[in-house]
C-alpha positions in Angstrom: 14.9 -110.9 -55.9 15.6 -114.6 -55.9 19.3 -115.3 -55.5 20.8 -117.8 -58.0 24.5 -118.4 -58.0 24.7 -121.4 -60.4 23.2 -121.9 -63.8 23.9 -124.0 -67.0 23.5 -122.4 -70.4 24.5 -123.2 -74.0 26.7 -120.9 -76.0 27.6 -120.9 -79.7 29.5 -118.6 -81.9 27.9 -117.9 -85.3 28.8 -120.1 -88.3 30.6 -118.4 -91.2 28.5 -117.6 -94.3 29.1 -119.8 -97.4 31.0 -118.4 -100.3 29.1 -118.0 -103.6 29.8 -119.8 -106.8 28.6 -117.6 -109.7 29.8 -116.2 -113.0 29.5 -112.7 -114.4 26.3 -112.2 -116.5 26.1 -109.2 -118.8 24.7 -108.4 -122.2 27.3 -109.0 -125.0 29.7 -110.7 -122.5 29.6 -114.3 -123.5 32.1 -115.8 -121.0 32.0 -113.7 -117.8 34.6 -114.7 -115.3 33.8 -116.0 -111.7 32.4 -113.3 -109.5 31.2 -115.2 -106.4 31.7 -113.2 -103.2 33.0 -114.4 -99.8 30.6 -115.3 -97.0 30.5 -113.1 -93.9 32.1 -113.9 -90.6 30.0 -115.3 -87.8 29.3 -113.3 -84.7 31.4 -114.0 -81.5 30.3 -114.8 -78.0 31.4 -112.0 -75.6 31.1 -112.1 -71.8 31.0 -108.8 -69.8 31.3 -108.4 -66.0 28.4 -106.2 -65.0 28.6 -104.3 -61.7 24.8 -103.9 -61.8 24.1 -107.6 -61.6 24.3 -109.6 -58.4 22.6 -112.9 -59.3 22.4 -115.4 -62.2 18.6 -115.4 -62.0 18.3 -114.3 -65.7 19.9 -117.5 -66.8 17.4 -119.7 -65.1 14.8 -118.9 -67.7 16.9 -118.2 -70.8 19.5 -121.0 -71.5 20.5 -120.7 -75.2 22.8 -118.0 -76.4 23.8 -118.2 -80.0 25.6 -115.5 -82.0 24.3 -114.7 -85.5 25.4 -116.6 -88.5 27.3 -114.7 -91.2 25.4 -114.1 -94.5 26.3 -116.0 -97.6 28.3 -114.3 -100.3 26.5 -113.1 -103.4 27.2 -112.6 -107.1 29.2 -109.5 -108.4 31.8 -110.1 -105.7 29.5 -109.0 -102.9 30.7 -110.2 -99.5 28.1 -111.5 -97.0 27.3 -109.4 -94.0 29.1 -110.5 -90.7 26.8 -111.8 -88.0 26.1 -109.8 -84.9 28.0 -110.7 -81.7 26.2 -112.3 -78.7 27.1 -110.2 -75.6 26.3 -111.9 -72.3 26.3 -109.8 -69.1 27.2 -111.7 -65.8 27.8 -110.6 -62.2 31.4 -109.8 -61.2 33.0 -112.9 -59.8 31.3 -115.4 -62.2 33.3 -118.4 -63.4 32.4 -119.9 -66.8 33.3 -123.6 -66.8 33.0 -126.1 -69.8 30.7 -128.8 -68.6 32.2 -131.5 -70.8 35.9 -131.1 -69.8 35.4 -129.3 -66.4 38.0 -126.7 -67.4 37.5 -123.0 -66.6 37.0 -120.9 -69.7 37.0 -117.5 -68.1 37.0 -115.8 -64.7 35.0 -112.6 -64.8 36.8 -111.2 -61.8 36.9 -107.5 -62.3 34.3 -104.8 -63.0 33.7 -104.1 -66.7 36.0 -106.9 -67.8 35.1 -107.9 -71.4 36.3 -111.2 -72.9 35.7 -112.8 -76.3 35.1 -116.3 -75.3 34.2 -117.8 -78.7 35.1 -116.3 -82.1 32.7 -116.5 -84.9 33.4 -118.9 -87.8 35.4 -117.7 -90.8 33.3 -116.9 -94.0 33.8 -119.3 -96.9 35.6 -118.0 -100.0 33.7 -117.4 -103.2 34.7 -119.0 -106.5 36.4 -115.8 -107.6 39.1 -116.5 -105.1 39.9 -119.9 -106.6 40.5 -118.6 -110.2 44.1 -119.2 -111.5 45.7 -118.7 -114.9 45.3 -122.5 -115.5 41.9 -122.8 -113.9 39.9 -119.8 -114.9 36.4 -121.0 -114.2 36.2 -122.7 -110.8 32.6 -123.9 -110.2 32.8 -124.4 -106.5 33.0 -122.2 -103.5 34.1 -122.8 -99.9 31.4 -123.3 -97.2 31.6 -121.2 -94.1 33.3 -122.5 -91.1 31.0 -124.3 -88.6 31.4 -123.7 -84.9 30.8 -125.8 -81.8 28.1 -125.4 -79.3 29.3 -125.6 -75.6 27.3 -126.3 -72.5 28.8 -124.2 -69.8 28.2 -123.8 -66.1 28.1 -120.3 -64.6 29.2 -120.2 -61.0 29.1 -117.0 -59.0 31.8 -116.7 -56.4 31.4 -113.5 -54.4 34.5 -111.2 -54.6 35.2 -109.6 -51.2 38.3 -108.7 -49.3 36.9 -109.9 -45.9 34.4 -112.7 -45.2 32.2 -112.7 -42.0 31.8 -116.3 -41.0 30.2 -118.1 -38.1 27.2 -120.1 -37.0 23.7 -118.8 -37.6 22.3 -116.0 -35.4 25.7 -114.9 -34.0 25.3 -111.3 -35.4 27.1 -111.3 -38.7 24.4 -109.3 -40.5 24.1 -106.8 -37.7 27.9 -106.3 -37.8 27.7 -105.7 -41.6 25.0 -103.1 -41.1 27.0 -101.4 -38.4 30.2 -101.2 -40.4 28.7 -100.5 -43.9 25.7 -98.9 -45.5 24.3 -102.3 -46.4 20.9 -103.1 -45.0 20.6 -106.9 -44.8 17.5 -108.6 -43.3 18.1 -109.0 -39.5 15.9 -111.1 -37.2 16.4 -113.2 -34.1 16.2 -116.7 -35.7 18.5 -119.0 -37.6 19.0 -118.7 -41.3 17.6 -115.2 -41.5 20.3 -114.5 -44.1 19.9 -116.6 -47.2 22.2 -114.8 -49.6 25.7 -113.3 -49.4 25.5 -109.6 -48.5 28.2 -107.2 -49.4 29.1 -103.8 -48.1 32.0 -101.4 -48.4 33.9 -100.3 -45.3 35.9 -97.1 -45.2 38.6 -96.8 -42.5 40.6 -93.6 -42.8 41.9 -93.5 -46.4 41.4 -97.3 -46.9 38.4 -99.1 -48.2 37.6 -102.8 -48.4 34.6 -105.0 -49.3 33.0 -107.0 -46.4 30.8 -110.0 -47.1 28.3 -111.7 -44.8 28.5 -115.4 -45.6 25.4 -117.3 -44.4 24.7 -121.0 -44.0 27.6 -122.4 -42.0 26.7 -125.1 -39.5 28.2 -128.5 -38.5 28.3 -130.6 -41.7 28.4 -127.6 -44.0 31.3 -129.1 -46.0 29.0 -132.1 -46.7 26.2 -129.7 -47.8 24.3 -129.5 -44.5 22.3 -126.3 -44.0 23.3 -123.9 -46.8 26.9 -125.2 -46.8 27.8 -126.1 -50.4 25.6 -123.3 -51.7 27.6 -120.6 -49.9 31.0 -121.9 -48.9 32.1 -121.1 -52.4 31.5 -117.5 -51.7 34.3 -117.6 -49.0 36.9 -118.9 -51.5 37.8 -115.5 -53.0 38.1 -113.6 -49.7 41.6 -112.5 -48.6 40.9 -112.9 -44.8 38.2 -114.1 -42.5 36.5 -112.5 -39.5 35.1 -115.3 -37.4 32.1 -114.1 -35.4 31.2 -116.0 -32.3 28.3 -115.4 -29.8 30.5 -114.9 -26.7 27.5 -114.6 -24.4 26.4 -118.2 -24.9 22.9 -117.0 -24.6 21.5 -119.9 -26.8 23.2 -122.5 -24.6 26.1 -122.9 -26.9 29.8 -123.0 -26.1 31.6 -120.2 -28.1 34.8 -122.1 -27.9 33.3 -125.3 -29.4 31.5 -123.1 -32.0 34.8 -121.6 -33.1 36.4 -125.1 -33.6 33.3 -126.4 -35.3 33.3 -123.8 -38.1 37.1 -124.2 -38.6 36.7 -127.9 -39.0 34.1 -127.3 -41.8 36.4 -124.8 -43.5 39.3 -127.3 -43.4 37.1 -130.1 -44.8 35.8 -128.0 -47.6 39.1 -126.4 -48.7 42.7 -126.4 -47.5 43.1 -122.9 -48.8 40.2 -121.6 -46.7 41.7 -123.1 -43.5 44.9 -121.3 -44.2 43.4 -117.8 -44.7 44.3 -115.2 -42.1 41.6 -115.2 -39.4 40.7 -113.0 -36.5 37.8 -113.5 -34.0 35.1 -111.0 -33.3 33.5 -111.9 -29.9 30.1 -110.4 -30.4 27.2 -109.7 -27.9 29.6 -108.4 -25.2 26.6 -106.4 -23.9 24.9 -109.5 -22.6 25.4 -110.7 -19.0 27.9 -113.6 -18.8 29.9 -112.6 -21.9 33.0 -111.4 -19.9 33.3 -114.9 -18.3 33.2 -116.7 -21.6 35.6 -114.1 -23.1 38.1 -115.0 -20.4 37.8 -118.7 -21.1 38.3 -118.1 -24.8 41.4 -116.0 -24.4 42.9 -118.7 -22.3 42.0 -121.4 -24.9 43.3 -119.6 -28.0 46.2 -117.8 -26.4 48.3 -115.8 -28.9 47.4 -118.1 -31.8 44.4 -116.0 -32.9 43.6 -112.3 -32.2 40.3 -111.9 -30.4 38.3 -108.6 -30.4 35.4 -108.1 -28.0 32.6 -106.2 -29.8 28.9 -105.5 -29.4 26.9 -104.9 -32.6 23.9 -103.9 -30.5 25.7 -101.0 -28.9 28.2 -100.5 -31.9 31.2 -100.7 -29.5 34.6 -102.2 -29.9 34.9 -102.0 -33.7 37.7 -99.5 -33.9 40.4 -102.0 -32.9 38.8 -104.7 -35.1 38.9 -102.4 -38.2 42.5 -101.3 -37.6 43.5 -105.0 -37.4 41.7 -105.8 -40.6 43.4 -102.9 -42.5 46.8 -104.1 -41.2 46.2 -107.7 -42.3 44.9 -106.8 -45.7 48.0 -104.8 -46.4 50.1 -108.0 -46.1 47.9 -110.6 -47.9 47.7 -111.3 -51.7 44.8 -110.1 -53.8 41.6 -112.1 -54.3 41.9 -115.6 -55.7 42.0 -115.7 -59.5 41.5 -118.9 -61.5 43.6 -120.1 -64.4 41.7 -119.9 -67.7 41.8 -122.1 -70.7 42.1 -120.4 -74.1 38.9 -121.2 -76.0 38.9 -118.0 -78.1 40.6 -119.7 -81.1 38.7 -123.0 -80.8 36.1 -121.9 -83.2 35.9 -124.9 -85.5 33.7 -127.9 -85.7 36.7 -129.7 -87.1 39.3 -130.6 -84.4 42.4 -131.5 -86.3 43.2 -135.3 -86.5 41.8 -138.5 -87.9 41.5 -142.2 -87.1 41.6 -145.3 -89.4 39.5 -148.4 -88.5 38.6 -151.6 -90.4 34.9 -152.6 -90.3 33.8 -155.7 -92.3 36.8 -155.3 -94.7 36.1 -151.6 -95.3 38.7 -149.0 -94.1 36.8 -146.3 -92.3 38.5 -142.9 -91.8 36.9 -140.5 -89.2 37.9 -137.3 -87.4 37.8 -133.6 -87.7 40.2 -133.5 -90.6 37.9 -135.8 -92.6 34.8 -133.8 -91.8 36.5 -130.6 -92.9 37.7 -132.2 -96.2 34.2 -133.5 -97.0 32.5 -130.2 -96.3 34.9 -128.2 -98.5 35.0 -130.5 -101.5 32.6 -130.4 -104.5 32.3 -133.9 -106.0 31.1 -132.4 -109.3 34.2 -130.2 -109.9 37.4 -131.7 -111.3 39.6 -129.1 -109.7 38.0 -129.6 -106.3 38.5 -133.4 -106.5 42.2 -132.9 -107.4 42.5 -130.8 -104.3 40.8 -133.6 -102.3 43.3 -136.2 -103.5 46.2 -133.9 -102.7 44.8 -133.2 -99.2 44.6 -136.9 -98.5 48.3 -137.3 -99.3 49.5 -134.1 -97.5 47.6 -134.9 -94.3 49.0 -138.4 -94.1 45.7 -140.1 -94.6 46.9 -142.2 -97.5 50.0 -143.2 -95.6 47.9 -144.2 -92.6 45.7 -146.3 -94.8 48.7 -148.1 -96.3 50.1 -148.7 -92.8 46.7 -150.2 -91.8 46.9 -152.7 -94.6 44.9 -151.0 -97.4 45.8 -151.9 -101.0 44.7 -150.6 -104.4 41.7 -152.9 -104.2 40.6 -151.8 -100.8 37.4 -149.8 -100.2 37.7 -146.6 -98.1 34.7 -145.0 -96.5 34.8 -141.3 -95.4 31.4 -140.1 -94.2 28.9 -141.0 -97.0 31.7 -141.4 -99.6 33.2 -144.7 -100.6 36.2 -145.0 -103.0 39.2 -147.1 -103.9 42.7 -146.3 -102.7 44.5 -144.8 -105.7 47.5 -142.5 -105.5 
């Protein structure tokens, strides 16, 4: 399966259905009252963290996710049917980010988490709802509430307690296979591992998730190798196990390798550089490893704990696992991101308006204006009285006066033009 950990999609909650404007029709009933029903509510957009998913590949080919629109109201006070919700399944650890603002909408950080990200639009009220003792035959109904469409970026950040980091071909995947039941691809060449691999380690009565993070080389923080693609998968880990090839069998200096990777972590994220870190000196079964181990102990001193291991002979891991369990007991839980509340931002009409003067015409724009125009019936006297009252209550008339409008001034709102009259 192709591994995809970033994707952009479009999501939209369903619009509300329009209310119905109708009057009761029955034999021998000359003047039936208003009986228009309300429109149905639009469907919501719901995200679910699915433990059976490990990649965002599905979103590479399907990019538009729109909940169903609510049905319009009907005569005889029949309410429209509500629209069906759009349920989107994503892997655990997926961030949903609004592309326009860059803000995080939701962090799907736990198995089975379900979050209503966008609520469906409210259904419009039928004309029966507007009947009063003094206005018994309203001829207009309210349209359903329109909803915004968002372009969002899905970004998968692997959730693991411990991250295995190090240069290519130092034995990270082999260590993962030794400690867990995971079976990653293993070969003696660089960049064998192209995707993060996860496994569960059990030590006595404790369990933790171990991740093999590929792609770190010099320049990884700038995107070299697989750097930017997979450094993000280290961000949620609670601690790091830095694997070095202590044998120097490829002509590399394990001490310089250690410093090189830490420089890349520090350049990419200050938080990563501050994570608890221990060193697994791998390939102790190869001739020359003991000498390099001695040099590395002298270099690091007591600053970092170093554990000689051999993945090939599966030796030395008991002390390493005991140290990991001890460290995990003292560090905070995995990183969780602050979320913005978009659940109630269901409307196409963000509240507010602006007044500008263009060629002597006072132009009023904004979400408040759009809402007013969409909910006003120009052919109904009662609706127009509501329109005038709304202009006063929302402060639009006052703002026009402050901008210099007089009774002879022309005001434009959308396709409507009228004089300023209070």
